[in-house]
N, C-alpha and C positions, 0 to 999 in steps of 0.2 A: 662500892668499888669506884675509884677515880676513873674519869673518862678523859681521854686525850684525843685531840683531832688536829690534823694538819690544816692550817688555814691558807698559807701561801708557800710557794717554793721560789727562791731566787737563785739564778745561776750567777754566781759571783765571778767565776773565771773558768775558762776551759782552754784546752790545747788539743788540737787534732794532729795525729801523726799517721799519715797514709803510707803503707808499704805496698809492695807489689800485690799482696794478697789479703792484707788486713787493714782495718781501721781501728786505731788505738786512740782512746779518749782519756784525758786526765781532766778532772773538773772539781770544783768546789761549789756546793750548794748551801744556802742557808734556808732553814725551814722555820716558819713561825708556827709554833704549836700552842694550842689553847688547852689548858688543863682545868678540869672541873672536879671539885671535891664535894660530893653530896653528903659526906659523913659529918658527924658532930665532933670529930677530932681533927687536929691539925696533922699534916704530913710534911716531913722534910726529906728531901732526896739528896744523896751525895752525887758528885760529878760521876758520870758513867760513860762507857763506850759500848756500842753495839756493832757487831760485824754484819756486813751485807754480803750475802752469798748468791752466786748464780751458778747453776749446774754443779753445786758442791764446792766451788772455789770462792775464796774470799776476794771480793772485787771492790769493797769499800768499807768505810768506817764512819759511824755516826757518833758525834761527840755531843753530849748533853751536859750543860752546866749544873751546878748545885742550884736547887730552888726550893721554895716553901709554898705549900698550899694551906691557907687558913681554913678553918672549919666552914662548911657550907659555902665555899667560894665557887664562882662560876666563870671568871674570866682571868685566870692567871696566864699570862703570856710568857712563853719560854722560847728563846732563840737558840736553835741548834745548828750544827754544821755537819754536812755529809761530804766526805772526801773520797774521791775515786782517783786512783793512779794507774795509768796505762791499762785501762780496761779494753779488752779485745772485743769490740762491738760486733765485728764480723762473725766471730766464733759464737757469741751469745745468740745472735739472730739465726745462724745456721742450726744451732741446737734447738731453737724454737721451731724452726721449719721441720726438723726431723721428728720432733714430738708430735706435730700436727699430722705428719704422714702416718705414724704408727698409732694415732688416736689417743695418745696419753695427754694431750694438751688441747685446749680449745683453739680454734683458728685465730691467727693474728694476735696471740697473747705470748708474753714472755713472763717467766716466773722468777721471783727473787725471794730470798729468805733472810729474815733479820733475827739474829741470835745475840743474847747478852744478858747481863744482870745489872741490877741497881740496888744499892744499899739504901734503906729507908728507915726513918724513925717516926713513931706515932707519939704525939703530944696530947695528953689529956689533963685538963685542969692544972696547967703549969708543971706537970710531971712528964718527963721524957722516958718512954719505955725503951727496953734494949733494942739495939739495931737488928733489923731483919734484912734478908736478901731476897729480892724478887727476880726470878729468872723469867725471861721472855723468849718465846719462840713463835715467830710470825711467818706464815707463807702468804706472799702477795702475788697476785696475778694481774698484770697490766694488759688490758685488752686494747689493741690497736684498732680493731674493727668497731668498737663502741666509742672511740675517741673522735669527736667531730669538732672541728675548729669553730664552726658557727654555734653549735649548741652547748659546748662544754668549756670553752675558754671564756671565762667571764671578764677577765681584764688582762691585757698584755701591755706591759710598759717597757719600752726599750730606752735605755740611757747609756750614753757612751762617755766614759771618763777620758778626756783627751790626754791628761797627764800620764796615766798608767795604762791606758789601752784596755781596760776591763769593760766587758759588756754585761749588762744585767737584763734578765728577762724575768718578769713577775707573772706567775700563772696561778690562778685560783684553781683548786682541785675539785673534781666532781666524782662522787662515789660510783657512778656508772662505769668509769674507766678502770677502777681498781677494786678487785675483790680480795678479801682477806680472811684468813683463818688463824687466830692467835691463841696461844695457851700460856698460862702463867703458873709458876710454882713458887710457893713461899717457903724459904729455907731459914731456919733459925741458926 
């Protein structure tokens, strides 16, 4: 089974909109994902989109480009983008607080879900097999209490583009801050 891991997250742009009761955030992130293929067959993936949900509502979209994994490859780097438009952060955080009070969530954590599918092809000995669809359903819990600036931010790089006014933040991720439970289904 191929293995995917997020190496870095870059905040490409963001916009904050504060109303009398809410904080709304629009942002674009780029993710550097490393793909490993321990199989003796090559895998090709079509471009795909995954929905990011919070409390059952779609809050973002992940765009993944077409890419290819050679057999037994270890370091295929894939640049993806995550788009959030007018996400009500106040509502998400208050929902997280309510879950803590009723015991359905761990303290200082907020949950997101990633849903989507990708079309893929297997290549064996220069033969391409029929296209399959792989459905992904991931529950992620981001723990604020386990996130420590000193222990878990390995590198922070701030750069400011004077011409366009975009700010970038690069943060290496640590598995102690994010727990995940993912399931896959292969559809023909």
